C-alpha positions in Angstrom: 80.9 105.2 150.6 81.6 106.9 147.3 84.9 108.6 146.7 84.7 112.4 146.1 85.2 113.5 142.5 88.4 115.3 141.8 88.1 118.8 140.3 91.1 119.9 138.2 92.0 123.5 137.5 92.3 124.8 133.9 96.1 125.1 134.2 96.3 121.4 135.0 94.0 120.4 132.2 96.0 122.5 129.8 99.3 120.9 130.9 97.8 117.4 130.4 96.3 118.3 127.0 99.6 119.8 125.8 101.5 116.7 126.9 99.0 114.6 125.0 99.3 116.7 121.9 103.0 116.3 121.8 102.6 112.7 120.9 105.7 111.5 122.7 103.7 109.3 125.1 100.5 107.3 124.8 97.3 108.3 126.5 97.6 105.5 129.1 101.2 106.6 129.9 100.1 110.2 130.4 97.1 109.1 132.4 99.3 107.1 134.7 101.7 110.0 135.2 99.0 112.4 136.1 96.7 109.9 137.9 93.8 110.2 135.4 91.8 107.9 133.2 93.0 107.7 129.6 89.6 108.7 128.3 89.9 112.0 130.3 93.3 112.7 128.7 91.8 112.2 125.3 88.8 114.3 126.0 90.9 117.2 127.3 93.1 117.0 124.2 90.1 117.1 121.9 88.6 120.1 123.7 92.0 121.9 123.5 92.5 121.3 119.8 88.9 122.3 119.0 89.2 125.6 120.9 92.8 126.4 119.9 91.6 128.7 117.1 89.9 131.0 119.6 93.3 131.7 121.2 94.3 133.5 118.0 91.0 135.3 117.4 90.3 139.0 117.9 90.1 140.2 121.5 90.6 138.2 124.6 87.5 136.0 124.2 87.8 135.1 120.5 85.8 136.0 117.4 82.6 134.2 118.0 81.7 136.0 121.2 82.7 139.3 119.7 80.4 138.7 116.7 77.5 137.8 119.0 78.0 141.0 121.1 78.1 143.1 117.9 74.9 141.5 116.6 73.1 142.0 119.9 74.2 145.6 120.0 72.7 146.1 116.5 69.4 144.6 117.5 69.0 146.6 120.7 67.5 149.8 119.2 64.7 147.7 117.5 64.0 145.9 120.8 63.8 149.2 122.7 61.4 150.6 120.1 59.2 147.5 120.4 59.1 147.7 124.2 58.2 151.4 124.1 55.3 150.8 121.7 54.1 147.9 124.0 54.3 150.1 127.1 52.3 152.9 125.4 49.7 150.5 124.3 49.3 149.1 127.8 49.1 152.6 129.3 46.2 153.5 126.9 44.4 150.3 127.8 44.8 150.8 131.5 43.3 154.4 131.6 39.7 154.7 132.7 37.1 155.5 130.0 36.0 158.7 131.7 39.4 160.4 131.4 
């Protein structure tokens, strides 16, 4: 029978990644202390350091998502116009010839 996979909450992952980023202990030592595999400790540290810039970005979600939302908001009027034209075209095609 297989063992059930452990699911760790984000606070636990952050605590492990912060401990790894301090550099006072090696990955195997940290892994032993938190009952993890050393590769998992390294992966969480890598994810945390890659996403650390987003913490200081604008807004609560960071700059990349805000830029995506702004771009999508700018494209919406064009998309609405295109859909209106398509609906009008389909209405004209669906009317009987006698009308």
